[in-house]
C-alpha positions as CSV (number, residue, x, y, z in Angstrom):
1,M,-84.7,59.2,50.2
2,N,-86.7,61.4,52.5
3,D,-85.3,63.2,55.6
4,D,-86.5,60.5,58.1
5,T,-85.4,57.6,56.0
6,A,-81.6,58.5,56.1
7,K,-81.7,58.9,59.9
8,A,-83.7,55.7,60.3
9,R,-81.2,53.7,58.2
10,L,-78.2,55.1,60.1
11,I,-79.8,54.0,63.4
12,E,-81.0,50.6,61.9
13,E,-77.5,49.9,60.6
14,G,-76.0,50.6,64.0
15,L,-73.9,53.4,62.7
16,Y,-75.3,56.1,65.0
17,D,-77.6,56.3,68.0
18,E,-81.0,58.0,67.9
19,E,-79.7,61.0,69.9
20,T,-77.0,61.7,67.5
21,C,-79.3,61.3,64.5
22,D,-81.8,63.7,66.1
23,A,-79.0,66.3,66.2
24,M,-78.2,65.9,62.5
25,T,-79.8,67.9,59.9
26,A,-81.6,66.1,57.1
27,A,-78.8,67.0,54.7
28,E,-76.1,65.7,57.1
29,A,-78.0,62.4,57.7
30,K,-78.4,61.9,53.9
31,K,-74.8,62.7,53.3
32,L,-73.6,60.4,56.0
33,W,-75.8,57.6,54.7
34,Q,-74.4,58.1,51.2
35,L,-70.8,58.2,52.5
36,H,-71.2,55.1,54.5
37,Q,-72.6,53.3,51.4
38,M,-69.7,54.4,49.3
39,C,-67.3,53.5,52.1
40,G,-68.7,50.0,52.1
41,Q,-68.4,49.7,48.3
42,A,-64.7,50.9,48.5
43,F,-64.0,48.2,51.2
44,D,-65.7,45.6,49.0
45,A,-63.5,46.7,46.1
46,A,-60.4,46.4,48.2
47,C,-61.5,42.9,49.3
48,D,-62.1,42.0,45.6
49,E,-58.6,43.3,44.7
50,F,-57.1,41.3,47.5
51,V,-58.8,38.1,46.4
52,S,-57.6,38.8,42.8
53,I,-54.0,39.4,43.8
54,H,-53.9,36.1,45.6
55,G,-55.4,34.2,42.7
56,H,-58.6,33.1,44.4
57,D,-61.9,32.5,42.8
58,K,-64.3,34.6,44.8
59,S,-67.2,32.3,44.1
60,R,-65.4,29.3,45.6
61,L,-64.3,30.9,48.9
62,L,-65.6,29.4,52.1
63,D,-67.1,31.7,54.8
64,E,-64.0,31.3,56.9
65,Q,-61.8,32.3,54.0
66,K,-64.0,35.4,53.4
67,A,-63.7,36.3,57.0
68,D,-59.9,36.0,56.9
69,I,-59.9,38.2,53.8
70,V,-62.0,40.9,55.5
71,E,-59.6,40.8,58.5
72,E,-56.6,41.1,56.2
73,V,-58.1,44.1,54.3
74,E,-59.1,45.8,57.6
75,S,-55.4,45.4,58.6
76,L,-54.2,46.8,55.3
77,A,-56.7,49.7,55.7
78,E,-55.3,50.5,59.2
79,Q,-51.8,50.3,57.8
80,Y,-52.8,52.5,54.9
81,D,-54.2,55.2,57.3
82,E,-51.0,55.2,59.2
83,A,-48.8,55.3,56.1
84,E,-50.9,57.9,54.5
85,V,-50.4,60.2,57.5
86,A,-46.7,59.7,57.3
87,G,-46.7,60.2,53.5
88,R,-45.1,56.8,52.8
89,Y,-47.4,55.4,50.1
90,Q,-46.4,56.2,46.5
91,L,-47.0,52.8,44.9
92,V,-50.2,52.8,42.8
93,T,-52.0,49.5,42.4
94,P,-55.7,48.7,42.2
95,L,-55.7,47.6,45.8
96,M,-54.0,50.7,47.0
97,L,-56.4,52.9,45.0
98,S,-59.4,51.1,46.7
99,L,-57.8,51.6,50.1
100,K,-57.1,55.2,49.3
101,R,-60.8,55.7,48.3
102,Y,-61.9,53.9,51.6
103,H,-59.6,56.2,53.6
104,E,-60.8,59.4,51.8
105,L,-64.4,58.5,52.5
106,G,-63.6,57.9,56.1
107,V,-62.2,61.4,56.2
108,E,-65.3,62.9,54.6
109,I,-67.4,61.1,57.2
110,M,-65.3,62.6,60.0
111,N,-65.6,66.0,58.5
112,V,-69.4,65.8,58.6
113,L,-69.3,64.5,62.2
114,E,-67.0,67.4,63.2
115,L,-69.6,69.9,62.0
116,I,-72.2,68.1,64.2
117,V,-69.9,68.2,67.2
118,A,-69.1,71.9,66.5
119,R,-72.7,72.6,67.2
120,G,-72.3,71.2,70.7
121,V,-73.7,67.7,70.1
122,K,-72.2,65.1,72.4
123,R,-70.6,62.1,70.6
124,G,-72.8,59.2,71.0
125,Q,-72.5,55.8,69.2
126,W,-70.3,56.5,66.2
127,P,-68.3,54.3,64.0
């Protein structure tokens, strides 16, 4: 992926605005693109685990059911973030591991963004 491709994809996906991407180095843009891709994969893995836990056949789910699962996993991810900060999670399940990975990737994204802000770039359209 070349320097402009990562920035273009970040804008195209609606993750960041053009002004923010212009302030990023090529390495930061590439890193953020990769982190967002991995974050999406971790979320998908958490959704798959949720489906598995509840005994559903993923291929037979209706769109409405898929949307409900996404909402449930988003809620679990928010709860995980809060519990992680409080140090309450000690149970290790495949779903928890997926949520943990999703959380860790979010932290990595925020670390990169903090470097950009430290250079005096105003926060634009960020996730």
